C-alpha positions as CSV (number, residue, x, y, z in Angstrom):
1,M,0.0,-32.7,68.4
2,R,2.2,-30.6,70.8
3,K,4.9,-33.3,70.7
4,L,4.8,-33.4,66.9
5,L,5.1,-29.6,66.8
6,I,8.1,-29.6,69.2
7,M,9.7,-32.3,67.2
8,L,9.3,-30.4,63.9
9,V,10.8,-27.2,65.5
10,A,13.7,-29.2,66.9
11,I,14.4,-30.8,63.5
12,A,14.3,-27.4,61.8
13,F,16.6,-25.9,64.4
14,F,19.2,-28.7,64.1
15,Q,19.0,-28.6,60.3
16,Q,19.5,-24.9,60.2
17,N,22.5,-25.2,62.6
18,A,24.0,-28.0,60.5
19,N,23.6,-25.9,57.3
20,A,25.3,-22.9,59.1
21,Q,28.2,-25.1,60.0
22,I,28.6,-26.3,56.4
23,F,28.0,-23.1,54.5
24,S,28.9,-19.5,55.5
25,W,29.4,-16.2,53.6
26,G,30.7,-12.8,54.3
27,V,32.5,-9.6,53.1
28,R,36.1,-8.8,53.0
29,L,38.3,-5.7,52.5
30,G,42.0,-5.4,52.1
31,A,45.1,-4.1,50.5
32,V,47.2,-5.4,47.6
33,S,50.8,-4.7,46.8
34,T,51.4,-5.2,43.1
35,S,54.6,-5.5,41.1
36,I,55.1,-6.3,37.5
37,D,58.0,-8.2,35.8
38,V,58.9,-6.6,32.5
39,T,62.3,-6.3,30.6
40,P,63.5,-2.7,30.4
41,Q,63.2,-1.4,26.8
42,T,65.1,1.3,24.9
43,I,62.6,3.1,22.6
44,S,63.7,5.4,19.8
45,N,61.7,7.6,17.4
46,A,62.5,8.6,13.8
47,N,64.8,11.4,15.0
48,M,66.8,8.8,17.0
49,D,65.7,10.4,20.2
50,S,65.8,7.6,22.8
51,I,64.2,6.8,26.1
52,L,64.7,3.9,28.5
53,L,61.4,2.5,29.9
54,T,61.5,0.4,33.0
55,A,59.0,-0.9,35.5
56,S,59.7,0.6,38.9
57,N,58.2,0.4,42.4
58,A,55.1,-1.6,43.5
59,N,52.1,0.4,44.5
60,F,49.4,-0.4,47.1
61,G,45.9,-0.9,45.9
62,I,42.5,-1.9,47.4
63,Q,40.4,-5.0,47.2
64,G,36.9,-5.7,48.5
65,G,33.9,-8.0,47.9
66,L,32.1,-11.1,48.9
67,Y,33.1,-14.7,49.8
68,T,31.4,-18.0,50.5
69,R,32.9,-21.0,52.3
70,I,31.7,-24.6,52.1
71,K,33.1,-26.9,54.8
72,L,33.7,-30.5,54.2
73,G,35.2,-31.6,57.5
74,P,38.7,-29.9,57.9
75,V,38.7,-29.2,54.2
76,Y,36.8,-26.2,52.7
77,V,36.2,-24.6,49.3
78,Q,36.0,-20.8,49.2
79,P,34.9,-19.0,46.1
80,E,35.3,-15.2,46.2
81,V,34.1,-12.2,44.0
82,L,36.3,-9.2,44.5
83,F,36.8,-5.7,43.0
84,T,40.4,-4.8,42.8
85,S,41.9,-1.4,42.0
86,E,45.7,-1.4,41.6
87,S,48.5,0.4,39.8
88,Y,52.2,0.2,39.1
89,N,54.7,2.7,37.8
90,Y,57.0,2.9,34.9
91,T,60.1,5.2,34.8
92,K,60.9,7.0,31.6
93,E,64.5,8.2,31.3
94,D,65.8,10.5,28.6
95,L,68.9,8.9,27.1
96,N,69.9,12.0,25.0
97,G,72.0,13.7,27.5
98,S,69.5,15.3,29.9
99,G,68.9,12.2,32.0
100,I,65.5,13.5,33.0
101,Q,63.3,10.8,34.6
102,E,59.5,10.8,34.7
103,A,57.1,8.4,36.4
104,L,54.2,7.1,34.4
105,T,51.3,5.3,36.2
106,D,49.4,2.3,34.8
107,R,46.1,1.8,36.7
108,F,43.8,-1.2,36.4
109,N,40.4,-2.0,37.8
110,S,39.3,-5.6,37.6
111,L,36.9,-8.2,38.9
112,D,38.8,-11.0,40.5
113,I,37.3,-14.5,41.1
114,P,39.6,-16.8,43.1
115,I,38.5,-20.3,44.2
116,M,40.4,-21.3,47.2
117,V,40.7,-24.9,48.5
118,G,42.0,-25.0,52.1
119,F,42.7,-27.1,55.1
120,K,41.6,-25.9,58.6
121,M,43.5,-26.7,61.8
122,G,41.8,-25.1,64.8
123,P,41.6,-21.4,64.0
124,F,44.4,-21.6,61.4
125,R,44.0,-22.3,57.6
126,L,46.3,-23.1,54.7
127,Q,44.8,-22.5,51.2
128,G,45.5,-22.3,47.5
129,G,43.8,-22.3,44.1
130,P,43.3,-20.6,40.8
131,I,42.1,-17.0,40.1
132,G,40.6,-15.4,37.1
133,S,40.7,-11.6,36.6
134,L,38.3,-9.8,34.3
135,L,39.5,-6.4,33.2
136,I,37.0,-3.6,33.9
137,S,39.0,-0.4,33.0
138,N,42.5,0.9,32.5
139,N,44.0,4.4,32.9
140,N,47.4,4.4,31.3
141,Q,49.8,7.3,31.2
142,L,52.1,5.4,28.8
143,E,49.8,6.9,26.1
144,T,51.7,10.1,26.5
145,L,54.8,8.5,25.0
146,S,53.6,8.7,21.4
147,E,50.6,9.7,19.4
148,T,50.8,6.3,17.7
149,Y,51.0,4.4,21.0
150,N,49.0,1.2,21.0
151,R,48.6,-1.7,23.4
152,K,46.3,-4.6,23.3
153,L,45.2,-5.8,26.8
154,S,43.9,-9.2,27.7
155,N,40.3,-9.0,29.0
156,L,40.8,-12.2,31.0
157,T,43.9,-13.4,32.7
158,W,44.7,-16.4,34.9
159,G,46.8,-16.9,37.9
160,Y,47.2,-18.7,41.2
161,Q,47.0,-17.9,44.9
162,A,48.5,-19.5,47.9
163,G,48.6,-18.4,51.5
164,A,47.4,-18.7,55.1
165,G,44.6,-17.4,57.3
166,V,43.2,-17.3,60.8
167,D,39.6,-17.3,62.0
168,I,38.8,-15.4,65.2
169,G,35.1,-15.6,65.9
170,S,33.3,-14.0,63.0
171,V,36.5,-12.2,61.8
172,N,39.0,-13.8,59.4
173,V,42.4,-12.6,58.3
174,D,44.1,-13.8,55.1
175,L,47.5,-13.3,53.6
176,K,48.0,-14.6,50.1
177,Y,50.6,-14.4,47.4
178,E,49.4,-14.3,43.8
179,G,51.3,-15.2,40.7
180,S,50.4,-14.9,37.0
181,L,50.0,-17.7,34.5
182,S,49.2,-15.3,31.7
183,A,50.2,-11.7,30.8
184,I,47.8,-8.8,30.8
185,A,49.7,-7.4,27.8
186,D,52.5,-8.8,25.7
187,S,53.5,-6.0,23.3
188,Y,53.3,-2.2,22.8
189,E,53.5,-0.2,19.6
190,I,55.4,3.1,20.1
191,Y,56.6,5.3,17.2
192,G,55.4,2.7,14.8
193,N,57.7,0.0,16.3
194,E,56.5,-3.0,18.3
195,Y,58.2,-3.8,21.6
196,Q,57.7,-7.0,23.5
197,F,56.6,-6.4,27.1
198,D,55.5,-9.7,28.7
199,A,53.6,-7.9,31.5
200,R,52.9,-10.3,34.3
201,E,51.6,-9.1,37.6
202,N,52.5,-10.5,41.1
203,R,50.7,-9.5,44.2
204,W,50.7,-9.8,48.0
205,V,47.1,-9.6,49.3
206,L,46.1,-8.9,52.9
207,T,42.4,-8.9,53.7
208,I,40.1,-8.8,56.7
209,G,36.7,-10.5,56.4
210,L,33.5,-10.6,58.4
211,K,31.4,-13.7,58.4
212,F,27.6,-13.3,58.6
């Protein structure tokens, strides 16, 4: 009876250890640097007052959430669920002689779900995969341009990520580039006129994770 009990405990221990080597999960927190690629637009009202609207500098945002990793030898699959808060600036320039410039901020909060497929070589990793972003909220100062301002946002956008990482004990560090496959907005209505803005985000993402 004692030998059977010892055998069962040993089997349970090795099974748990094997599962721990195959499956792991943890938390991660990091920073994102976001830029947006849009064509500058000259916007005029009924009085022929004109402004030039351009996307300007990238801003830093924050990202945090959970990840899981499933190992299949040197290959792994890593789904993540991350909250991201980011923003980028537009510059509004008066073209009617004053040349006054004003910065307008466009802030987004989203739930990002990347699914990374990677290859591990010692502590180092290479990875890439798709990402879906669900829009949670938007705070947009472009609304101050006109009382008739209107913009339709995509609630779900798709992109891709590729990058590298390193595992040091229970800590992991990842640097990824993210590109867009779909636009978060494709047009704006200002002063009753429609302007095409194919707004596609690009990001650099640096995160630090802790495996449990």
